[in-house]
N, C-alpha and C positions, 0 to 999 in steps of 0.2 A: 074394580077391574073386571073386564069381560072374561068369560071362560076361555081357557087356553086349549087350543087343539094342537096335538102333535103334528109336526110337519117335516118336510125334508131337511130342515135345519136342526131339528131336535136330535140330540145324541143320547141323552139319558133323562129319565123321569125317576127321581130319587125320593122315596118315601121317607119322611122325617117324623119325629115325635110331635105331638100336639096337633095332629091332623093337618100337617103342612107337607108341601112337596117342593123340592128343588128341581128346576128345569135347567139342564145344560144344553145350550145351543152352540153352534159353531162360533158365533160372535159374542154372545152374552149368556149370563146365568141369571136366574131370577127365582124368587120364592113365591109360592102360591098358597092361599089359605084354603086348601082342600087336599084330600089325601090322593095318593098316586093311583089308586083304583078308580076314583072319580075322574081323574084326568084321562085315564085310558078309556073308560067307558064313554065319557063325553066325546073324546076324539073319534072313537068308532062310530058313535051316533052321528057326529058331524059329517062323516064320510059315508053315511048311508046304512049302517048296521048298528048293532049293540055289541058290547063286549061279549055278552053271552053268545050271540050269534057268531061272532068271530071265533070264539073258542070251540063252539060246536063244529064249525067248518074245519078248524085245525085238527080236532079229534078225528074226524072222518078221513081227512087227507093223510094224517100221519099214523093213526092208530095208537096214540098215546092219550093218557087221561090227566096228567098233572104237569104243572110248569110248562104249559104250552106256549109256543111262540104264536103271535097273531099277526094277521095282515091288517094293519090299521087302514091303509089306503092302497087299493090294488094297482091303479094305473101308474102311480109313481113308485110302486114297489116299496112302500113304507112298512117294514116288518120289524116288530119289537119282540123281545123275549124277556121273561122275568128271571131274576137270580134266585128268588125264593118263592114261596107260595104267594100268589097275587093278592090274597086276602091279608097278608102280613103287613103291619104298619111300616116296616122297614124294607119292603120289597123295592128293588131297583129294576127298572125296565131299561134295556139297552137297545139301541138301534143297530140292527145287523150291519147295515151298510156304512155306519160311521166308525166301525172298529178297524184299527190298523193292525194291532197285535195285542196279545195278552202275555203278561210276565208273572212268574211266581214271585211272591213277596213274603217276608217273614210274618206279615199280618194278614195274608190272604192272596189276592190276585190284583195286579195292577193292569187296568185296561187302558191302553193307549189309543186315543182317537186319531183320525186322519188329520186333524188340524194341530196335533201336538199336545192337546190337553190330555190329562190322565185322571183316572178315578180308581181309588183303592177300594176294593170290595172284599169283605171278610168271609169269602168262601174259597174253596180250592180252585186251582187253575183247571183241573180236570172237569169240575162241575161247569165252569164257564165254557170250556171247549165243547162239552156235550150239548149245552144250550145253543151254541153257535152252530153246531152240526145239525141240530133239529131245525133251527131257523133256516139254515141253508137248504136243507131237504125240502122244507115248505116252499121256499123260493123256486127251487127246481121243479117241483110238482106244479106250481102255479104257472111257471113259464112254459112247461110242456103242454099244459092244457090250453094256454093261449095259442100255441103253435098248431095244435090239433084243430082248433076252430077256424084258423085262417086259411 
């Protein structure tokens, strides 16, 4: 199979054991034989930068140093954020614009996507909301810079 690049249909990139990744899209789900970090790095490179470059940009824009949201592709506004350390095998990357709402669950947080699919993530709702806030701030800064240049 060819390499996968995150796109506007991608809702989540889910790190699995055994160096695999589950991809959730609006219409389909699939399993890849590479880890989530590799998927995110390849996607950034596909759209003209590297994962490292995207994180450096986010650091400078937001002033944070860890669990940074990244702009995978600027013109389409594809922004993803990690739920844990990006180097962790079980890191889940979520698309900012695919999320409808988040709900507390006895086992963590249930993320409801705009198409009705959901994903249970074993971290607190507050942690997910904080990541959504950071990613939204990144989107606002990006949008304001686009307006300044036009």
